[in-house]
Every structure is written in structure tokens, then in C-alpha cells.
LOTORLO-954140 format. One line per 4 residues: their letters; for each residue x, y, z of C-alpha. Coordinates in steps of 0.5 Angstrom, whole numbers. Layout:
residues N
A> X Y Z; ...
end
This chain:
residues 528
MAPG> 50 -38 34; 45 -43 34; 42 -44 27; 34 -42 25
DYSF> 28 -45 23; 29 -41 15; 33 -45 9; 31 -39 5
VVVA> 33 -32 8; 33 -25 5; 38 -18 8; 36 -11 6
NRLP> 36 -5 8; 28 -5 9; 23 -10 11; 18 -11 5
VDRG> 13 -7 10; 13 0 12; 10 1 20; 4 5 21
RGPD> -1 8 25; -9 6 25; -13 10 28; -13 8 35
GETE> -5 9 35; -3 1 35; 2 -1 30; 0 -3 23
WLAS> 4 -6 17; 3 -4 11; 6 -7 4; 12 -4 1
PGGL> 11 -2 -7; 18 -2 -9; 21 -7 -14; 26 -11 -9
VAAL> 19 -12 -5; 16 -15 -12; 21 -19 -14; 23 -23 -9
EPVV> 17 -23 -4; 13 -29 -9; 21 -32 -8; 21 -31 0
RDAK> 14 -33 0; 15 -40 -4; 21 -42 1; 16 -42 7
GAWV> 23 -36 9; 25 -30 13; 27 -22 11; 31 -19 16
GWPG> 31 -11 15; 30 -6 18; 22 -2 20; 24 5 16
DAGP> 24 9 22; 29 11 29; 27 6 35; 28 -1 38
APEE> 27 -8 34; 19 -9 33; 17 -17 35; 18 -23 30
FDSE> 12 -23 26; 8 -26 20; 6 -23 14; 3 -25 7
GMHL> 6 -32 8; 14 -29 10; 18 -29 16; 19 -22 18
AGVG> 25 -20 22; 26 -12 24; 33 -10 26; 32 -2 30
LSAA> 36 3 29; 37 8 34; 36 17 32; 44 16 33
EMRH> 45 11 28; 40 14 23; 45 19 23; 51 16 22
FYEG> 49 9 19; 44 13 14; 44 19 13; 51 19 13
FCNA> 56 13 11; 49 11 6; 48 17 3; 53 22 4
TLWP> 60 17 3; 58 12 0; 53 14 -5; 56 20 -8
LYHD> 63 15 -8; 60 9 -13; 56 15 -17; 62 18 -20
VIAP> 64 23 -15; 58 27 -18; 58 30 -12; 64 30 -6
PEFH> 62 24 -2; 65 26 6; 69 22 10; 68 21 18
RTWW> 69 16 22; 64 16 27; 60 15 21; 64 9 19
EAYV> 64 6 26; 56 7 26; 57 2 19; 60 -3 23
TVNR> 56 -3 28; 49 -3 24; 52 -8 19; 54 -13 24
RFAR> 47 -13 28; 44 -15 21; 49 -20 19; 47 -24 28
AAAR> 40 -22 26; 40 -27 20; 45 -33 22; 39 -33 28
QAAP> 34 -34 22; 38 -39 18; 37 -46 18; 43 -50 17
GATI> 45 -50 9; 41 -44 9; 41 -40 3; 42 -31 5
WVHD> 42 -27 0; 44 -20 2; 42 -13 -2; 45 -7 -4
YQLQ> 51 -3 -2; 48 0 5; 50 -8 8; 57 -9 4
LVPG> 60 -12 11; 54 -17 12; 57 -23 8; 63 -23 11
MLRE> 61 -22 18; 56 -28 17; 61 -32 14; 65 -32 22
LRHD> 58 -33 23; 56 -39 20; 60 -42 15; 54 -47 13
VRIG> 51 -43 8; 50 -41 2; 51 -32 1; 49 -29 -5
FFNH> 50 -21 -5; 47 -16 -10; 49 -9 -11; 43 -5 -14
IPFP> 48 1 -15; 55 2 -19; 61 0 -16; 66 5 -19
GYEI> 73 4 -23; 78 3 -18; 81 10 -18; 75 13 -14
FAQL> 73 7 -11; 81 8 -7; 79 14 -5; 75 10 1
PWRR> 79 10 7; 76 4 8; 77 1 2; 80 -6 4
QIID> 75 -7 9; 70 -6 4; 73 -11 0; 74 -16 5
GLVG> 67 -16 7; 64 -17 0; 67 -23 -2; 65 -27 4
ADLL> 58 -28 -1; 60 -34 -5; 57 -30 -11; 56 -22 -12
GFQR> 51 -20 -17; 52 -14 -21; 48 -9 -25; 53 -8 -31
QQDA> 59 -13 -33; 63 -6 -33; 62 -6 -25; 64 -13 -25
TNFM> 70 -12 -26; 71 -6 -23; 70 -9 -17; 75 -15 -19
RACR> 80 -10 -20; 78 -7 -13; 79 -14 -10; 87 -15 -14
RAAG> 89 -7 -12; 85 -6 -5; 86 -13 -2; 91 -17 -6
LSTR> 87 -23 -8; 88 -27 -13; 83 -28 -20; 81 -31 -26
GALI> 76 -30 -31; 69 -30 -25; 73 -33 -20; 76 -29 -14
RVPD> 81 -33 -10; 79 -32 -3; 83 -35 5; 77 -39 7
PRPA> 80 -43 15; 75 -49 15; 71 -48 22; 73 -51 28
EGEP> 70 -58 31; 63 -56 33; 63 -50 29; 57 -49 25
GHDS> 59 -52 18; 64 -56 20; 63 -63 16; 68 -69 20
AGPP> 66 -73 14; 70 -70 9; 68 -70 2; 61 -73 -1
VQGA> 62 -80 -2; 63 -81 -10; 63 -88 -15; 70 -90 -16
GGPP> 72 -85 -21; 65 -81 -22; 62 -75 -21; 59 -72 -15
RSDT> 51 -75 -15; 48 -68 -14; 49 -61 -16; 49 -61 -8
DEYR> 55 -66 -7; 58 -62 -12; 58 -56 -8; 59 -59 -2
QRRW> 66 -62 -5; 67 -56 -8; 67 -53 0; 72 -59 3
EAAS> 76 -58 -3; 76 -51 -1; 77 -52 7; 83 -57 6
TGSR> 87 -52 3; 85 -46 7; 81 -42 2; 75 -42 -3
EVRA> 72 -39 -10; 68 -33 -10; 65 -32 -16; 62 -24 -19
AAFP> 58 -24 -25; 53 -19 -28; 45 -20 -26; 41 -14 -30
ISID> 35 -13 -25; 28 -12 -29; 21 -10 -27; 14 -15 -26
TAAY> 13 -13 -34; 6 -17 -33; 3 -13 -26; 5 -6 -31
EKLA> 2 -9 -37; -5 -11 -33; -5 -4 -30; -4 0 -37
GRAD> -10 -4 -40; -14 -2 -35; -20 3 -37; -19 7 -31
VRAR> -12 8 -32; -12 9 -39; -18 14 -38; -13 17 -33
AQEI> -8 18 -39; -13 22 -42; -15 26 -37; -8 28 -36
RAAL> -7 31 -43; -13 34 -43; -11 38 -36; -4 40 -41
GEPA> -8 44 -46; -7 38 -51; -1 38 -52; 1 36 -59
IVLL> 8 33 -56; 8 31 -48; 15 29 -45; 16 27 -39
GVDR> 21 25 -33; 20 21 -27; 26 21 -22; 28 21 -15
LDYT> 30 28 -14; 37 26 -14; 44 29 -16; 45 22 -20
KGIL> 39 23 -25; 41 29 -29; 35 33 -28; 39 40 -29
HRLR> 42 38 -35; 35 35 -38; 32 42 -36; 38 47 -40
AYSE> 37 42 -45; 30 43 -46; 31 50 -45; 36 51 -50
ILDE> 30 46 -55; 25 53 -53; 30 58 -54; 31 55 -62
GSLT> 24 55 -63; 26 47 -65; 20 45 -60; 14 51 -57
VPEA> 9 52 -53; 4 50 -53; 5 44 -58; 10 41 -53
VLVL> 11 40 -45; 15 37 -40; 12 34 -34; 18 33 -29
VASP> 16 28 -23; 21 29 -18; 19 26 -12; 22 27 -5
SRER> 28 24 -3; 33 25 3; 32 32 5; 35 31 12
VEHY> 41 31 7; 45 38 6; 47 36 -3; 39 34 -4
RLLR> 36 40 -1; 41 44 -5; 39 40 -11; 32 42 -10
DEVE> 32 49 -9; 36 50 -16; 31 45 -20; 25 50 -17
VTVG> 28 55 -19; 31 54 -25; 24 51 -27; 21 58 -25
RMNG> 25 61 -29; 24 57 -36; 17 58 -34; 18 65 -34
KFGE> 21 66 -40; 18 61 -45; 11 61 -42; 5 62 -44
LGNP> -2 64 -40; -5 58 -38; 1 54 -42; 8 53 -38
PVQY> 13 50 -41; 14 45 -35; 10 43 -30; 14 41 -24
LHQS> 11 35 -19; 14 35 -13; 11 28 -10; 11 21 -10
YPRE> 5 17 -13; 2 10 -13; 3 6 -18; -3 6 -22
EMAA> -2 15 -22; 5 13 -26; 2 8 -30; -3 14 -33
LYLA> 3 18 -34; 8 13 -38; 1 11 -42; 0 20 -43
ADVM> 8 21 -45; 10 21 -53; 17 21 -50; 21 18 -44
LVTS> 27 22 -42; 32 18 -38; 38 22 -37; 42 20 -31
LRDG> 49 22 -31; 50 15 -27; 45 9 -25; 46 3 -24
MNLV> 39 0 -27; 33 5 -27; 27 1 -28; 23 7 -29
AKEY> 26 7 -37; 23 -1 -36; 16 1 -33; 14 6 -39
VACR> 16 2 -45; 12 -4 -41; 7 0 -41; 7 2 -49
LDDT> 2 -4 -50; 0 -1 -58; 8 0 -59; 8 7 -59
GALV> 12 13 -56; 20 15 -55; 25 13 -49; 30 18 -49
LSEF> 37 14 -45; 42 15 -42; 48 11 -44; 51 11 -36
TGAA> 45 7 -34; 45 0 -34; 39 1 -38; 42 2 -44
DELS> 45 -5 -44; 39 -8 -46; 34 -3 -49; 37 -3 -56
GAFL> 31 1 -59; 31 8 -54; 35 13 -57; 42 14 -53
VNPH> 45 20 -51; 51 23 -46; 47 27 -41; 54 31 -41
DIRG> 54 33 -48; 48 38 -48; 48 39 -55; 47 32 -57
MKDT> 41 32 -52; 37 37 -55; 38 34 -61; 36 27 -60
IVRA> 30 30 -56; 28 34 -62; 29 27 -67; 25 23 -62
ARVP> 19 27 -61; 20 28 -69; 20 20 -70; 17 17 -76
PAEA> 10 12 -73; 14 6 -76; 21 7 -73; 18 8 -66
RRRM> 14 2 -66; 21 -2 -69; 24 1 -63; 18 0 -58
RSMR> 17 -8 -60; 25 -10 -59; 24 -6 -52; 18 -10 -50
RRVR> 20 -16 -53; 26 -15 -48; 23 -13 -41; 17 -18 -43
EHDV> 23 -25 -42; 27 -21 -38; 23 -19 -32; 23 -20 -24
AFWA> 23 -27 -23; 27 -29 -29; 33 -24 -25; 32 -27 -18
ASFL> 31 -35 -21; 38 -33 -25; 41 -31 -20; 39 -36 -15
SALE> 40 -41 -19; 48 -38 -20; 48 -39 -12; 46 -46 -12
KPPP> 51 -49 -16; 58 -49 -15; 62 -44 -18; 63 -45 -26
GAGS> 70 -48 -28; 73 -47 -21; 79 -48 -22; 80 -48 -30
PDAA> 84 -42 -33; 78 -42 -37; 72 -40 -33; 70 -33 -35
PEPV> 64 -28 -33; 56 -29 -35; 55 -25 -41; 50 -19 -39
SGPP> 45 -20 -44; 41 -27 -42; 41 -32 -36; 47 -37 -33
PAGS> 49 -42 -38; 46 -49 -37; 50 -53 -32; 53 -47 -29
end
């Protein structure tokens, strides 16, 4: 396949813009508010790079176009592919499987075949955009076959993959009938990033058990036959020229040396490590400092009846978020009188999600019945204990809600990271507030000032919620200061720079028996 023009290419399920219609029916492209866009848009723009993704609706791929300094290449999906690939294999097979089978995954060959077809389409689209020697960064569970397919198409490129959701233990992953194919696809990358070190460890074990690959430390040895003469990536000149006994002349030469040696031996080394994602902290701090946002926060508290304690939960309406567990704990708190109405109110924001998938429709019904039952049992005229909002809100309104809340409740049963926890912390400019955080989130590894809970332990969770609601101001400030320091120093720009820096260099200690994974708590060591 002929190379393209872009030295840096991002491949994600979605484009950084959403397709809409103007007043005269013309196509309009509106900026997407997602966290991944905030992270990668400046990187792609500075590199004058390309972004490959799906525009979000059924139909052919749009014509390529430039937007905000990026070249955007859309990938089309038919209505059947949306059902089988997106709603089926991605959201009804992989999503529940990778979240510890909280809901039972479904395995259908037609879904898998659509997954292969769509991943191949993404891989070809990326290969067409990438210049010789380009860096290609592939994102998330929807595209796990793309690295391997890209490797077959383009041996000359560097490939990174980042998994935004958990990677399950092998006993769960082994249920997937196509487990070997998934591993083969992922190890097409040079660097695999995960949210937590445990996820990287789970993946390494899957490499050994499902694919029979050898691992050492953070490195995986992968068969990799050298491309034939005339193929992209063939290097007839051999390794870079070095001084007598001297090291490679640059990081690029060192990388080329490793690749040449690997090709000569028919194998290469892939690295897997933790790179916890974050948020645009400065942007949230700026929002939280705006006079109109702070005024809106006061309006929210007034509309709630000026309760002494505002509890807040913000989630997609998803069974992995522990919403029902949270409601049960709060119901028992009210029943026991540890918190009362109108002293306390829970604002539950549950944005619509995947409503064509059966599990999600059933969850919405159960949540709404539970909220209605609680409001009927514990509410007073004008003072319901739960304010339920099944809507999506812009970032300004979310920042106002974060400012209005005394206690943030994040009770996920399983979560790759949970950026809502970090958004709440970033908005607490005065170091007040308390964060109740599930230990089954990636954020729990970083936010040491949070009140950690096991959401399956209802008694323990309700005691922790009450403790957070009654925390002394000095303790609350100490906890919040430590968390704010973390999200300020380890923001989304730090995450992207750390991953790309590691991708641009050869694996640390490649070939050494002492090679080890990166620590979760910081950037790759210097020289890695």
C-alpha cells in the first residue's frame, strides 16, 4: 500500500467532530466535547497530523477534510455494521466481558465477522494516511485488531495502542472464543498502554496463555518476519552505521537498530505498561473560576432548597457505574436517619447511553423505579431526597454542579479510570468538598485523598458516605489539596506526552532480563 503524507496519525472509533445538519440541510461539523479529543487535538494539530475515525452515524465515509489544523479521514459504517460491530460485538460482547462480566456477554459469529471487517477498514484508512516511518496511535477496545492489521500493511511505521477500559483477568478473557485473534491484533503494536498496572499484568498473562508468547518484565517477544524487498519497511541497507564499538548515533538510529536486529532474528519486542489518562485540568480550573459558573452553582443550591449537604453522582447510565448500589446505600442511610431530608439531597445525573442495547433499557427502568420509590418513601413536599436527571449537560453546567456538591459519589463496579472524579477535584478551587471513590476505578490508584469504598459492601459504603458528609473542614482541605496537586501535575497533556515519548524510543532494556514495567505513579524514566 502506498504511504500517505502524515507523520502522526490518530485512529479512534470516533472523529473529533460530530456530523450535523445546518439550517439549509448542509453538512456541518461540530467539535466533540470528549476527553480524548481534548487530549489529542493539540498533539495532532502541532504535528500537522491526521485523525481517522467514524463520524457517528450510518452511511458512507465522508470526503476527507481539514479542521482546526487537523486532517480528518472518516470511516463509514452501514446500518448493519452499526448493529453487529458497534452495538453487538463492542457493546454487548467486549464491554461486559472487559468489565468483569457484570452483565453476561453475548458471543455471536456474525458480530465477530463485522468486527474483523470494520477493523480492517480502519487499518487500511490509517495506512493510507501515514507517511513513511510515521507514528500511528490507535485507541480503545473497538479497534483491537487494527495494530496487527497495520503491521501487515506497513512494516515501516511505529504503532501505539491505548486501552481506555479495563483489561480483564485471564479466567474472564478466556471466555472469548476469539481470544487468540485479539491478542495477535494487539501485539501488532510497539507499545501497549493501559490505565492500571494490573491491566497490563492481565494482558501479559493473556499473551502467555492465549497466544503462547514469551514475556519478560514489561516486554513480549512476538514473531515478526522481515518484510520482503520492495515492501514498506524493508531496509536493504541493514542496521545504522555506528562508530567502532560505539552506541547508535540517536534515538532514531537506536530504534532502527532494534528493528533491524528483530527482523534479522524473525521476532521483535512489544512493551506493555500503565499510562493513566487524565483531564485538561487547567480548562476545568478556568471554568470553575468563572463568575457565571460560580453564580450558577449558587442557583443550583437554591433550587435544591439550600440543603446542608449536597451529594452528587454523575455517570453515563451504565451497569458498570454502580448506580443501583449507590441508591441502595443512600436509601439505608435515610432509613437509619444518619442523614435526613431536607438536610441532605442526592443529585443523580445519569446521561443517556446505548439505549438500543437491552441491558441499558432495563437498567434505566430499574433506576427510575428505585428513585421513585425512594422519593415516595423519604420525600417531603418540595424536598425529594433524590433529584434524578436523565440528560446530558455541557461542561459549564457540569462545573457548576461540581461546585455545588459537598460530596462526590463515584461508586463504579469496574472502571478503567473514571475522569468524573478528576473533574470534580479540579473544580474545587477552595480545597473544600469530599470524594467517595470506588476502589475498582483507575482513579483510586492516584487520588489518595479520596474516601475509598467497595461498592459491593453496602454497609461499608453507607458508613463512608456519612463520614465524608461529616468530615471536619481541616481534614477535607488536606485530602483535597493532595488530590488537586495530583491532577494538576498529571494532566492530560502529561499523559499524551508520556505515552508518545515512550513510543518514540525502543523498549527499555530490550533483551535484558531486568526489563520491568513502568510505575503507575509517574512518567517513563529518563532514557527509557
